[in-house]
N, C-alpha and C positions, 0 to 999 in steps of 0.2 A: 816192701817188695810187691805186695799185692797192688798197691797204688801205682807203682811203676808198670806192673804187668797190664793193669787195666788201661793205663795211659797209652802204652804201645799197641794194645789190642784195638782201642778206639781209633788211634791214629792210622793203623793199618787198614781197618775197615773203611775209614773215611777216604783213604788213599784209593782203595779199590773201587769204591763207589764213584769217586771223582773220575777215575780212569774210564769206568763203564759209561758214564754220561758223556764224557768227552768223545769217546769212540762211537757212541750210539746216536748222539744228537744229530750229526749230519745226515745219517741214514734216516732217522725219524723225520727230520725236516724234509728230506727228499721225498719220503713217502707221503708226507702231508701235502707237499706241493703237488705231487702227482695226483693224489686223490682229490685235490681241490681244483684241478684243471677243468675248464669248461669244454675241453676237447679241441679238435682242430679240423680244418677243412681239407678234403680231397677235391680239388677243383678240376672239372672236366670241361674242356672246350669242344664244341661240336657244331654241326650244321643240320641237326635233326629237324624235320618238319614239325610244325606246331602240333599236328595230330599224332606224331610218334614220340615227341619228347615228354608227353604226359605219362605214357606207360614207362618210359625210362625213369622218370621221377618216382613213380611208384616202386619200381625195383630198387632204386637208390635209397628211398626212405626205409624200405624193409631191411636193407643192409645196415643202415644207421640204427634201426631198432635192435639189431643183433649186436651192434658195436656202438654203444651209446656215446663213446668219446670221439667218434668220427662222423662228420657231416659231409655229405656229398653235395657239392655246389656246382650247378650247371651254368655255363656261359655260352650263349648262342652267337654264332657268326653266320653271315649270309652266304659265305662260300669258303672253300678250302684255302684259296689264295690269301684271303684276309687272315685266316688262322696262321699261315706260314709267315706273313709279314709281321704279325704281332709277336710271334715266337722269336723272330730274328731281332726285334727291338730289345728283347730281354728286360723289359721293365718289371712286369709281374708275370711270372711264368705259371702255367697250370701244372697239375700233376699228371694228367692224362689228356690226350687228344684223340678224338674220333675223326679220322682223316683219310682221304683217298690214298691208296698205296702209291699213287704216282709221285707223291711228295716225299716218300720215305728216303729215297736215295740221297736227295739234297739235304734233308735234315740230318741223316746219319753222317754224311760227309762233313757237315758243320759241327759234328760232335754234340748234337742237341738231344739225342735219344739214348736211353740206356740199352744195353744188350739184354733183351728179354729172354734170350735162349737159356741163360743160366738159371732162370726160375722155372722153366717149363719142364714138367716131368715127362718121362718117356711114355707113360701110359696116355697122357693127354696128347702128346705129339702124334702117336700112332693112331689115335682116335679121329684124327682129321686127315683127309686125303692129302697126299703130297702136293698135288696141283694147287691146293688152297694155301699151302705154305710158301709157294714160289713168290707171290707178290710182296710178302713181308720180309723176304731175305735179301740182304745186301752183302755181296761178297761173302757168302756162307754164314753170315751172322743174322740172327732173327731179331728184328727191331720192332715187330708188331704182332699182335694177336689177331688172326683172322676173325672178323666180326660181322659186318654187314655186306655180304656178298649178294648183290641185288640183281636178279635176272629180269629180262623183259618178258612180259606176257601180253596177250591180246584180250582186252576187255570188250564185252559184247552186251548190248542192250537187247535181250532176247525178245522183249515185247515188240520192239521196232521191226525185227525180222519177221516175227509172227504176223504183225499187222501188214507186212509187205507181201504176204502170201508164202513166206518161207517157213511154214509150220514144221516141215520135216527136213530142215537143213542139216547138212553134215559139216563137221569142222574141216575147213579147207586145208589142203596140203601145200598150196603155193599161193603167191600173191595175186595171181589172176583170179583164183577162186574167191579171195577176199573182196577184190574189186567188183566181181560179179554181184555179190551180195550188196555192196555199197551202192552200186548203180541202181539196183532194184529198189532200195530204200529211197534214194533221191528221186527216182522216176515217179514213185507213188506218193511221195511226201516232199514237195518242192521246198518247203521251209526247213526240212531236216538236212543234216549232213550225214554222208555215208561213212566217212572214215577220217581219221587224223593220225598221221605218222610224225611224231616229234623228232627233230634232230637238233638236240641241245648241246651235244658234245661229240668228241671223236668216237666214243663207244657207240653212240646211237648211229652215227654215220656208217661206221664199219659194219654194224649189225644189219642195217637195212641194205646197204649196197651188196654185201656178200650173200645174204639170204635171197636177195632178188636176182642178182646176176650170176651167182655161183663163182665169182672171181674174187681172189684175195686182194685186199687193200694193203695189207702189211706183207711185204716180200723181202725176206732176208734182212729184217730189221728196218726196212725203209717203207715210207708211206708213198703209195702210188694212187692218187685220187683222181687221175685223169685218164684211166684206162677206158677201153670201150665199154666194159661192164659198168663202171662207175657213171659214165656219161649216160648210158642207157637207163640206169636206175634213177638218176636225178631227172631225166627227161620224163620218165614214167610218173614221178611224183608231181612234176610241173604240169603235166597233162591232167592229172587228177584234180588240180586246182583250176586251170584256165580253160580246158577243153571239156572234160567230163563234168566239172563243177560239183564233184562229190566231196571235196575237201576244202576247208577254209584256208586262205593264204596267210593271213597275218593274225596271229593270236598268241597269247602266253599260255603256259601250261596250266595256270590257275583258271584262265578263261575256258580252256578246253575241258578241264575237269568239271567246271560249272555247267558247261553245255551238255556234257555227258550226263551229269546228275539230274539235269532238268528234262532229260529225254529228247534232246535235240541232236544228239550224235549217236550213231549206231555202233561203230567199231572204233576202238582207240588203242593204240600201242602205248604202254607205260610200264614202269618198273613195278615189281611185286610189292615194294615198300608202300605203294598207294592202295594196296588191296583192301585192307580192313577199313580204312577211311571211306573208300568208295562204296564198299559193301554196306557199311552201317548207315550211309546217307543216300543210298540208291532206292528209290521208291518203286523200281521195276524188277523184273527177273534178270539176274546177272548171270551171264555165262563167261567162262574163261577158256581161252584157247592157247595152245602152244604157238610160238612164232613159227611160220612156215620155214622149213630148213631141210637140208640134206645132211648126210654124214660128214661131208667135207665143207659145208657152209653153214655152220651153226652160229646163233647169236652170241654176243659177248656179255659177260657178267661184269657189272661195275663192282669194284672191290674197295671196301673201306675197312680199316683196322683200328684197333686200340693200341696206342703207343704211350710209353711212359717217358716224360720229359726229364732230361738231366738238369738238376738244380744245384746251385752252390750252397744255398742255405734253405732250411725248412723242407728238406726232402723227406718223403715217406714212401720210398720205393716198395718196400715189402707190403705195406698197407694198400698202396695203389694196385699192386698185383693181386692182392687178396680180393679187392673189389672187382677186378677184371675176371678172376676165377668165378666170383659170385654171379657176374653177368652171364657167363657162358655155362653155368651148371645146368643140370637137366631141367629143374623146375622153371628157372628163369628163361632158358632158351625156348622152351615150349610156350611160356607166357608171352615172350617177345614175338614169336612166330604167330601165335593165335590172336595177338592184338595189333600186329603191324602187317604181316604177310611176308616178312623176311625170314626165309627158312634157316633152321639151325645147320651147322656145319659138322658137328660131331656125329660120327657114324652110329655110335651107341644110342644117340637121341633120335636120329633120323629113322632108325629101325625099331624104335621103342613101341611097345604095345599101346601106350597112351595115344601116340599119334595115329597108329593104325585104326584104333577105335574112333578117334576124332574124325578121320577121313570118311568113315562110313556115313556120318551125319553131316559132314561138310566137304563134299567131294571137290569143290573148287580149290580148296587149300592144297590139294595134291599137285596141282599144276605148277605152282612155284617150285615145289620140291623136285618135280620131274625136270623142270628147266634147269635147276641147279645141278642136277646129276648129269644132264645131257650137254649143256652149253659149255662154251670155252671161257677161260679166264683171260681178260684183256691184259696184255703184257705191259709192264712198266716201260715207258719210252722216254728218251731224251727230248727236251724242248716241248714238253707236254703242253704248257700254257700257250706257247707261241703257235704251235700247230693247231691247237684247239681253237684259238682265235681266228686263224686263217680259214679253217674249215667252216666255222660258224658264219663268218663273213661271206664266204662263197655260197653257202646254203641260203642266206638271206637274199643275196642278189638273184639267185635262181627262183626261189619260192615267193618272194615278196615283190621284187622289181621285175620279175619275168624275163631276166636276161638269158642269153643262150648258154645252156649248161656246158657245152664243150669249151666255149671261149672262157667262161668263168673258171672252170676246173683247170684248164691249161695255165691260166694266170696264177691261180692258187698253187699249182704244182711247182711253178718256178720259185715262189716264195718259200715253199717247204724245202726244195732242193738246196736253197742257200743256207738252210739250217742243218741239214743232214750231212 
């Protein structure tokens, strides 16, 4: 009996041990596989300039340090249109794109972006002004996180103004005041340029035309670029080149910045995203002005957002959103601002004690923030690429070829009307 009892006892124990290992082995193997993973990539496509993507990399690396199984991989594109074209190809999709909000509507309609609204907390939503959410919303659904809202500012070589006898100058309140200073610089320094106003896109065109002429370019959702105000504004710029000779006619943005950094340009209009790069490489005293404007004719803010791409396989939506939250938290928003010039959007950060103290020692940084709070958000428009190309072509004919502004703008308006 004892022998039989021991036999059954041993058999029973062996049975339960076997059951235990059968049920536990898959779990153990799963854990072992997970622990042996080398991690995965969160891929970000963007068009960040070379001097801003370095700080983005630092923030991304710090996120990976806190999340060792996640690597943030950057892929640079020359422009937003190239990003869209490669997204549509659907060969190898990124997890996140940093892209102009002008492309959100098209990407959302192609079902290429996830609904980010389901991740966004109420506290985060209310911490960002409603106007900033408008560009990332498509038919009441939020497809992007507001990120790089980039206002225009006026960069000034203070030394050139001083050397031109403008020791006690005051910040101009209109374009005629700026031209007055630019003429003074050119008159006393024939090899210097007084001013440069870039018009690289629709946002630049609308900002200059509306702040100069006080007339709206966008009326009831339509673009009107051949109004009397628009013709007057472009004639003013053309005269700055060919009659007053205070502004170069043909140059790239890189060449303009190089001219400014070398001390050969007194006043330059550019986005705040160039601020830290220019400041850190500028061997003279730099002043920063607000763009001349009235309450009804404010400059426009270029809007770029963070969006999560919808993927059939290999998706890490939650982790991608966690990285987005990390980018816009207090510490990194301030770091991004103080290393690029692009101001934070969250009200709790904009009014933080850290920034208020920072402004005391770095007053120029307050100008981009003032512009962010004052200026208008550029609306998302249909046929953005086509209209942008028409406007740029018209500006080149006026500014480089010296053609009649009214004739050029009338012709361009006919092309825009065929799209609208």
